N, C-alpha and C positions, 0 to 999 in steps of 0.2 A: 160828309156826303156831298159830292158834286151833283149837279143836275143829272149826271149819269150814274149816280149813286152806286150801282153795281158796275165795277170797272170792267169786268169781262164783257157783259152785255147790258145795255140799258133796258128799260121797260118795254121799249118798242122793238127789241131784238137786235138793234144795231150795235156795232162795236163801240166801246167807250173811248173817250178822247185819250186817256193815258195809254191804252194799248195801241191805238191808231198812231199816235205820235211816235211811240217807241218803235213800232213796226216800220214806219217810213224812215226813221233815223237809221235803224240798222240796215235797211235795204240800200241806203246810199253809203254805208260804211263810216258813219260819223260817230264820234263820242259825244256825250252831252256837252262837254266844254267846247268842242269844235263846232257843234250846231249853234250854240249860244254865240260864239264869236262870229260865225258867218251871218247870223240873223241880227246881230247887234243888240241882243237882250242879255240879261244876266243869266249865268249858269244856274243859279238857284231857281229862276223862273222855269227853266226846262226841267230841272229835277222835280220841282213841285207838281208840274203838270203831269209828268210821267208817273208820279206816285199818287195822283188823284187828290193832292192836297191843296190845290188852288181852285177857287170858285170862279166861274165864268170869266175867262181871260178877256182883256181888252181886244177890240177888233183890230187895232193896229198891231198888237202882238201876234195875233193869229195870222195876219197877212205877211208879217216879216218872217214867221216860221215857215209858212207855205212857200214863200219865195226862196228861202234858204234850202228847203227840201226839194225844190224844183217841181212842185206840184202844179198841175194844170188840168183843165177839163173836169171830168167827173170826179177824179181824185181830189182836186182842189175844192169842188163844191161839197163833197162829202166831209172833207176836213173842216171847212168853215162851218157847215151846218151842225156838225158834231160839237165843235168848240163853242158856237154861239147859236143855239137852236132858236128858231123863230116860232116854230109851231108849238102849241100847248102840250105840255107833258101830261096834263090832266084832261079828261073828257069834260065837256062843258055841262051846263045845267040841262036837266031833262033825262039824264041817264038813270037807270034804276039803282045801281049800286054806287056808293060813295067812291070817287076816284082816289086811288092810293098810289103815289109815286115813291115807293120804298121797296127795298128788297124783301124777300120773304123772311120772317123771323126764324132764327135757329132755335132748336129745342133747348129749353132752360131747365136746370135742376135746382129745386129748392127755392124758386123765386115766385111761387104762386101768390104768396101773401104780398110781396112787393108789387106784382103786376096789379092785383086788385086795389091796393092802397093808392098807387100812383094814378091809376085810372080814375079813381074817385076824386083825387085832388084836382085833376084837370077840369072837373065840373065847377070847382069852387074858386080857382085862382087863374088869372090870365097867363102867368108865367110860372112854370114849375121847373126847378133846376135839380137835376140828378148830379150829385157831387160825390167824389170819392177818389181814391188812389187810382193811378193808371193800372189797368188790368183787372179791376174789380168787377167789371161787367156792366158799365153804365150804358154803353151803346146798345148792346144786345137787349138789355132791359127796356130801353127807350123804344127800340124798333118793335119789340113784342107788344108794349103798351099801345103804341100808335096803331098797330093792326087791331088790337082788342077794342079800341074806342072808335074805329073808323066809322061804324054805323051811326055814331052820335055826331059826326062831322060831315054833313052832306055836301058841303062845298069843297071837300077834298082834304087829303092828308099828304104832305110832301116834306122833303127834308133837304138840308144843305149841309155840306161839310166845310167848315171854315178852313181856309188855307193860311199859311204863314204870310204875314205882311198884308193881309186883306184890309181894305178900308171900309168905312160905312157904306159908300155907294156900291162897292162890290157885293156886300152882303144883301143890300136892298135889291140890287139888280138880279142876283141869283134867286132870291126868294120870290120876287115877282115872276121871273121866268118859270119857276116850278109850278106856278098856278096859271100859266098860259098867257101871261100879259107881259108887255115890255116896259111899262112904266108904273110907278107906284100909284099914280092917279087912277089908273085903270083897275088896280087891284080891288079897291073898295067896291067898284061897280061889278067886278067879276064875282066877288063873294056875296055882296049884298048883306041881307040880314041873316044869312045862313052861317052856321058855325064851320070853321076850318081849323086844321091843326098843322103847325109848322114845327118840324124837328130840326134843331140846330145843334150839330155835333162838334165837339172839340173847340169850344169857345176860348180855351186858353191860348190858342194860336193868335188871336187878335181880340182880347177881351174888351178893350175900349171901343173898337169898331163895332163889335157885336152889340154892346150895351147901347150905343147911340142908334144903331139900326133898329133894334127892337123897340126903343122908345118911340121912334117914328112909326114903325109898323103897328104897334098896339094902339097908338093914338089915331092912326088913319083908319084902321079896321078893328073896331071894338069887339067884333065877334070872333076875332082870331085868337086861338089858344096857342101858346108856344111851350114846347118841351125842350129843355136845354140839357146838354151833358158837358161836364168839365170838371176840373180839379178844384174849382172854387166858384162861388155864386157870381152871377152877373152884376147884381147890385141894383136891380130895378125896383121902383115902387110896386108893391103888390106881389112881389116875387115870393114864392114858397120854396125854401131850400129843403130838399129831401135827400139826406146822405144815403149812399148805397153801401151797405155793409158786406163784408165777405160772406161766403157760404158757411153754414153751420158745420162744425167739426165734432168728432167724437170727444166727449169730456175725458179728462185725465182718468186713466184706469179702465175706461171702456174699450173693449176690443170686439169688432164685428165677428159674429159666430160663423158667418158664411157670406157669400156674395149677395144673397137676398137681404141679409141684415145690413149691408152697406147702405141701402136706400134710406135708412133712418137718418143718415148724415149726408147731406148733398155733397159736401166737399169730398168725402170718401167715395161716393158714387161717381162723381166726375173723374176722380183720379183713376178708378177702375175702368171707367168707360174709355178714357184716353189711353190707358195702358193696353186695352184690347185692340187699339188701332195700330200699335207698334209691335205687338207680340201675340201669338195665337193662344197662349195659355192664360186662363184667368188667374188672379192671385191665389196662391196656395194657402192652406190653413196656417202653415208656418210663417207666411209673409204677412198675415192679417195684423198681428200686433205692431209690426214695423209700419204697415200702411197707416194704421190709426195714429201712431206717433208722428209719422211724416206729415200728414195733412194738418195735424195740430201745429207742428212746427212751421208749416207754410201759412198758417193763419186762415185757411179757407180762401185764400186769394186765387181766383181762377187763373190769372197769368202765371203765378208761381206753380200751380198744379199742372198747367199745360207744359211749362218748361221742364218740370221735374219728370213728368210722365214720359216725355220724349226720350229721356235717357234710359227708359226701360227696354230699349232695343237691345242693349248689351249688358245691363245690370239688373239683378233681381231687386225686389223692394227693400230687403234687408241691407243689401249693398248700397242702395240709394241713400238710406237713412244714415248708414255709417260714414259714407263718403261726403254727403252734402248737408246732413242735418245741422251741422254747426256753422255752415257758411251759405245760408240761403240767399243772402244779399248778392252773392256772386253768380247766382243762377242767370244764365243768359240764353237768348234764343237767336237763331240766325247765325250769320257769319259775315265777314266783310263782303259787301255787295249784295247781301240778302235783301230782298224786297218783300215787305209784308203784304198780306192779301188784301188789306184795306179794312177800315172799321166796319164796313157792312157785314164782314164775316162774323162779327160778334165775338165775345170772349169765350164762347164754347167751341169755336171753330179752329182754334190754333193759336200759336204765339202772336198772331197779329193783334191780339187784344191789347197789347201794351204799347209803349212808345214806338214810334213807327219808322225809325231809320236805323239801318245797320244792326250792330249787335245790341240787343236789348238786355238790360240787367235789372233786377229788382232794386238795386241801389239807385239806378237812374230814376226809376219810378218814384221811389220814396223821396229822393233828393229834390225832385221837381216840386213836390208838395211842400217839403220842408222850406224851400226858398220862398214860398208864398207867405210864410209866417213873418210877423214882426220880430225884431231881435229879442224882445222880452219873452215872447211866446216860444221862440226857439230855445232860450235858456230854460224855460219851464219844462219843455219837452225833454231836454237833456237830463234834467233832474228826475223827471218821472220815469225815465228808462231804468232807474234803480229797482222799481217794483218788478217782481218776478211773475205775479199773477194778477188777480183782480184786487181792486182797492176802492176805498170810499172817497168822497169829496173831502171829508174831514182829515183823512190820512194824507191826502195830497196836499192840503193846506198846511199841515204840520211839516211835511217835507219841504215845501216851497218856502216856508217862513225862514228856514235855515237859521233858527235861533233868534231871528228878529221879529218884527211885527207881522202878525198874520194878516192876510188879505183874502178877499173873496175870490176864489178860483173858478167859480161857476162860469162867468163869461169866457174866460180863457179856455176852459174845457169844452164849452160849446163851440168855440172857433175850431178847436182840434177835431171835434166831431164833424163839423161841417165839411172839413177838408178830407174826411175819411181816415184820419190818423188815429182816432180813438174809437174803440168799440164800447158801446153801452148796452148791456144785456142783463136780463134778470130783474128782479123786483126788490132785492135786499140792498143794503147800503154798499156792499162789495160788488158793484156791477160795472165798474170802469176798468178797461184794460187796453193797453197798447198792443197792436199786432206785433208778432215776434219780429217781423222784418222792420217795422218802424222802431221798435225798441232797440234792436241791434244797430240800426243806423244812428239813432240818437246817442247810443252808448259810444259808438265810434267817434262821433263829433265831440262828445265830452272828453274822450281820451285824447283826441287831437288838441283840445283846448286846455289840457292839463287839469281837468275838473274831476276826474274819476274818483280819486282818493277822498276828496271832500264830500262828494255826493254819496259815496258808499258809507262814509262815516255818519253823515246825517241820516241816511236810511236806517242804519243800525240803531241810532239813538231813537228815532221815531218808532221803529218796531219794538224796541225794548220798552218804550213808554206805553205803547198799545197793550203789550202783554202784561206789564205791571198793573195797568188799570183794569185789565180783564180778569186777572188771576183770582181776585176775591170772589168773583161770581162763579168760580168752579165748585163752590159749595153753596148749598142753599137753593132757594127757589129759582134762581137765575142760571142754574148750572147748564141746562141744555143750550140756552142761547150763547153762553160763554164758550162752550165747547165748539159750537158751530162757527163762531167768529174765529177762533184759533185754527180750526180746520181750514177755513177760507184762506187764512194767512200762512199756511204751512210753508209754502215755498219761500216766502219772504222771511219767515222766522229762521229757516235753515240757512239762508244766505246771510242774514244779519248776524247770526250766531257764529258762523264760520269766519266772517270778516272781522268782527269785533274781538273774537278770541285771539286773533293774531295781532291786531293793531290797537285794541282798546279793551284789555281783559276785564276791567272793572265794569264797563258797559255790558260785556258778555256775561259777567257774573250776575248782574241785575236781571238780565234777560233769562238766564238759565235758572236762577233761584225762584222765578215765578212760574216755571213750567212743570214741576214734578207731577202735580195732580193730572195735568193733561197728558203728559208722557205715560203715566200709569194707565189712564183710560185707553190710550191708543197702543198699548203693548210695547212701549219703547223704554221699559224700565232699565234694561242693561245699558243701552247706548246713552240714555239720559244720565244715569248715575256716573258712567265713565266721564262724561263731559263735565259734570259738577266736580268730581274729584280732581280732574286736570286743572280746572280753574282755581280751586281752593289751594292746590299745590303750586300754582304759578306765583313766583315771588312778587310779581307786579300787582297782585291783589292783596298782599299782606296789609297794606294800609287802608283797605276798604272799610267802610263802616262796620263795626262789630256785629250789629244786628243783621246786616246784609249777609255777612259770612255765616251767621247763625242760621238764617233761613236756608242758605245753601246746604249746610250740614244736615238740617232736618229733611230737605228734599232728597239728598243722597240716601238717608236712612229709610225714608218712605219707599223709594224705588228699590233699595236692597231687599226690603222685606218681601217684595214681589217675587224675587227669585231665590229666596232662602238664605240671603247673606246679611240679614238684618243685624245679627250679633256683632258683625265687624264694625258697624257704625254706631254702636251704643256709646263709646267714649265721646264721639262728636256730638251726639244728642245731649249727653250730660253737660258738655261744655256750652252748648246752645242754651240749655235751660238756665245756667248761671248768667249768661249774657242777658237774656231776656228779663230775668228777675231783677238784675241790677239796673237795667234800663227802664224798669217799670212798664214793659211791653206785655200787657195782659194777653193779647192774642198770641204772641209768640210763646209765652209761658204755657198757656193752655195747649197749644199745638205740640210743644216739646213733651209735656206730660202725657199727652195722648199717644205720641209715638213710643215713648218708654213703656206705656201700658201694653202696647202691641209687641215690643221686642224683648222685654225682660223675661217673659216666660221661656224664651229660647235658651236662657242661661239657667233656668230652674229657679229664678228669683221671683217666685209667685207672690210672696208676701210683699216685696217691694213694689211689684206691679199693682197689687191691690192698694197699697198706700198711695201710689201715684194717681190711681183712679179716684180715690177718695179725696185727695188734695185737689185734683182737677174739678171734681164735683163741688167742693166747697168754694173754690175760687170763682167758678162759673156762676154759682148761686149768688155769691156776694156781689158780683158785677152784673147780675141779671143777663147773663149770656145763655139764652135758651138753647141754642143749638149745641153749645159745648156741654151743657147739662145733659142733653140727650146722649152725646157721645160718651161721656163719663159713665152714665148709667149702662150703656151698652157694654163697656169694658167690665163693669162690675157684674153684669149678667153672667159672663162666662166664668167668673170665679165661683158664682153660685152653682153653675153647671159642673165645674170641676169638682166641687165638693158634694155633688149629687143632691143639691137643694133645688129641685126642679120647680117646685111651686113658687119659691122665691124668685127664681129666674123668670118665670112667666109673668109675675107681677112687674118685675123691672122692665121687661120687653113691652108691656102695655104702657108703662110710663114713657119709654123711648118713643113709641108710636105717637103718644099724645103730644109730647114736646116737639117732635119733628113736624107734626101737623100744625102746631102753634106757630112755628117759625117758617112754615111753608117749604121745608126741605123734602122734596119728593124722593130723592135718592136715599136719604137716611130712612125714610119710611119703608122703602122697598128693602133695604138691607135689614131693617128690624124684622120684616116679614120673612126674609130668608132665615134669620135666626129662629123665628117662631116655628118655621117648618122643620128645622133641625131639632128643636126642642120637642116637637110633636113626635118625631122619630124616636128620640131617646126615651120618651114616655111609653113607647111601644105601640103607638097608633100609626101603623105603617101606611095603610092605604090613604088615610087623611094627610099624612106627611108628604106622600108622593104627589097628591093633588095640589097641595099648597105649594110645593116646590116647583111644579110645572108653571103655575101662575107667576111665581116670582121670577123664574128664568125668562119668561116672555117679557116681563117688565124690565129686567136687567138688559135684555137685548135692545129695547127701545132707549134705555138710558146710555147705552154704549159702554158697558163695563164687562169686557170679555172674560177677564180672569174670574171675577165673582160669579158670572153666569156659568162658567165651566164647573166651578166647585159646587154650585147649586144643582146642576144637572147630575153631577156625580152623587150628591146626597140623595137625589130622587132615585137613582139606580140602586143605592144602598138600601133605601127603604123598601123598594120592590124586591130586592134580593132577600131581605129579612122576611117579607111577606110570602116568600115562596113563588113569586111571579117571575120565574127565572128568564123566560123569553123576553119579557119587557125590560128586565134588568140588563140583559145582554145587549138589548137594542141601545141603551144609553152608552154602554161601552163602545159599541160600534160607531156611535155618533161622535164620541169624544176622542177615542183612540183607535181610528180605523185600521192603522197598520198592525195593531195588536189584537184585532178582533176577527181574524180570518177564520171562517167556518172550519171546525175540526181542531183548531189549535186552542186548547183551553189550559195551557200551562204558561206560567210567567216567563218573561225573557230570562235567558240563562245568565247573562252577565250584568246588565243594568236595566233599570226601568226606562220607560220611554221618556225621551227628552223632547219637550214641546216648546221650542223657542218662539217668542212672540205671542204666547198665549195670554200674557198679561197676568198670570197667576203664579203661585208658589208651586213649582213643578213637583217637588217632593210630596207636598200635600195631595196634589192630584194623583200622583202615582200610588200613594197610600190608599186613596179612595178607590182606585181601580182594583188594587189587590184585595181590599175588603169586599167589593162587589163580587169579584170572581171567586173568592174564597167561600162566601156564603152561597153562591150559586152551586158550586161543586159540593158543598156540604149538604144542601137540600137534595142534590141528585145522588147522594150516597157515596161520592168519590172522596173519601177522607184523605187519600194520598195527594191528590191534586189540590184539594182544599188547603192542606198543610203547606204546600209549596207557595200558594198565593198568599196565605196569611203571613208566612215568613217573609215574603217579598214586601208585603205591606208594612210589617214591623220594621224592616230595614229602612224603608223609605221614610217612615214616620219618626225614626230615631233623630232626636235633636230638634224636631219641629214641635216644641212644647206649646202649651196653651190650648191645644186641641186634644181630643180624646182618642185620636186615631191609633196611637201606639198601644194604649191599653186595650182598645177593641180588637186590634190585630192579635195581641198576645192572648187574649181570652179565646179568640177563634182558633189560634194555633194550639192552645192547650186542649181544647175540646177535640180537635182533629187528631192529635197525636197521643194524648194521655202521657206525655213525657214530663216527669217531675221537674226537669231542669227548666222547662218553660214556665212553670209556676214560680220558680225562684226568680227568673228574669222578670216576670210580671210584678212580683213584690218589689224588686229593685226599681222598676219603671214607675210604680205608683209613688214610691218615696221621692223620686226625682221630679215627677210631674205634679205631685200632689193631687192626682185624680182619684176620686172615690168610685167604687164599683156601684153600678146601678142594680136595682133589685133583680132584673132579669139576668144580669151577668153573674150575680151571686148564686142565682138558682142554677145556672148552667155549670158553674164550678162545683156546686154542691152535688149535682148529679154525677159529675165526673169523679168526684171523690168517692161517691157511693159505688160507682162501677169499679173503681180500683179496689175498694175494700172487698167487693164480691169476688 
């Protein structure tokens, strides 16, 4: 801000010095260099004056330029008065309104909280510094705040823009001039005991001079408040540093529904507003996902948004993301010889918000702040660029220790925050994040220094340690917190796993072996199992600790069970059990036995499955492992169900619930209640079973177990179908299998059952449930032919999914629907393989069928 702050016109309506000088120079046909040579001044002086970057030039300089331009008479007087105004810019005391010598503020998006907060800070601190990256919107925010608090500063509000090479007397002279006096001694008399506000913009151009000038000013005029903008603090006693953060962006996965929805995220709203200035059409629905991704990539930085939106003249938003999404640092504004509009335009007015000469790039903006750091802080920033999303202080300290002594990173992080290089948002531990542009720049510097491989390896080790420490919490009372933590670290887990799998497979194996429970909860069972099998097969992991390999084998088996491939992993689980037993690893032994309990029925090995459950119960009891006791009892429950001992099964489930409550495992309690709902259905109390199942499904949704929730909702539908509440039963089908629940289509798919990738559950089991629901609905409606088709499809889907009663139930339904004796033979064979005993109601149905056949 020069005294003429708005370079096109000053507050008094006169032409500003920059335009006046440029106009006279062009009128006589001189270049900047030629004018400088003729006047005997530096070419930089001419350039700074024409760009509005120099405060109040010396009288000698003004006279030399006037002589070189050949000015005389009225033209010379106008030139001198404009360059060194003698009259007050501000009305004197006695006026009704506080005098304000600033341009009008530009509309700001998403800065309401910032304006209110900074306005309040000016009441408490003599100097408030707005600090941040170039282009983040410091000047626009400062001008808006200055206007907002003008009524509280009756002696006036004024501003100066610091020029390159300015000294302390320059700043003092310009500041005094803006308040209508020529000497500092007169300023105290001019302001008196009234409050005044001075806005000092771009202090980076002469930080030492500004610091000295402000020390003198605040000492001479105690009622003066100063609002400063720059890339770093001034360093004055009593100064309050207030970082200016970028605009809020849509979170990952969020997509604006329409233009109105964009207003929820100021960065997206600004992008849409700037796009409207270069093309007539608003963003189309097809462009909205790309728009959200693009402003996230730009980090909400107004300068970046301005520069990107300007390219919307010839490219749509999707093309912008494809073309520039991976190279935002190269975004530039202007062209050779381009002159910015000046800081008074503010960051919402155009590319002028950024660095102010020639071609502007984000790399230049970040590099300027990077150079303000001490060498140690630069090194830390390069290492922190390895993080892909948000991180905690503790995680940063692990990374920065690099295998050596840990040190307190909080002061360094505070310095990064003060310079606007670090974003701190949210309330949890994972609230620190580098802007994408800052991270990309720091990664470039690390690559140039040959540090990338070491940094990424350290990052992989740190993330593996985090996951390994967190994994035990995925069971028990701490499960929800552990899941949230891993969700926060998803991007870093993915990056660490990919890098270490290539360069340090044992580290990758440690990382992957800790993730199966989380992968299962997030529906990543197929990809997770594939990763584990790859790492186990890698010759470089052959020498890893046997117990580590055993945990990886168990993880692959757990994930395989989710998509019906558990039988393939049984040899690996048996090998893991031997390893754990020989190592005396009780936790591993109990886990391996539990996995075998779940998988062996798939081979028809029901007796062995029961033996494993009984052995697990005995070992857990011996070692006082309450949760594992509950898990073993849950496995034994379904052997009771298989043998139609429903009363015994209910007693066991009550024990499971009690033990789960004792160890605080909420998820295990919910799973026990899901089993209780299924048991209630098998007992023939269908309405009660449906109500219990609905409550359990809601609880499973909160816990984040999509596969088990789907199966529970399917069980609710089956209970409703048994009860003859066909419309409600079909509603569950429509919820879970929408593509197969088209009105009027009540026959099963002709070739295969629905495949539901990513459901997180056993697809064949879910298909069997759907066939049972549809079959019972058709049977209740009297359509035996369609019912037979659905029951046959359910039986085909349940084949080989032993341990559940779906196959027997489907064959009973098929026998009732068709009265085909061959179905009864198939039912007998299935009972022998599965070991499933018929329930009383099933025996009654088959007896009725036999009686009909005899008649």
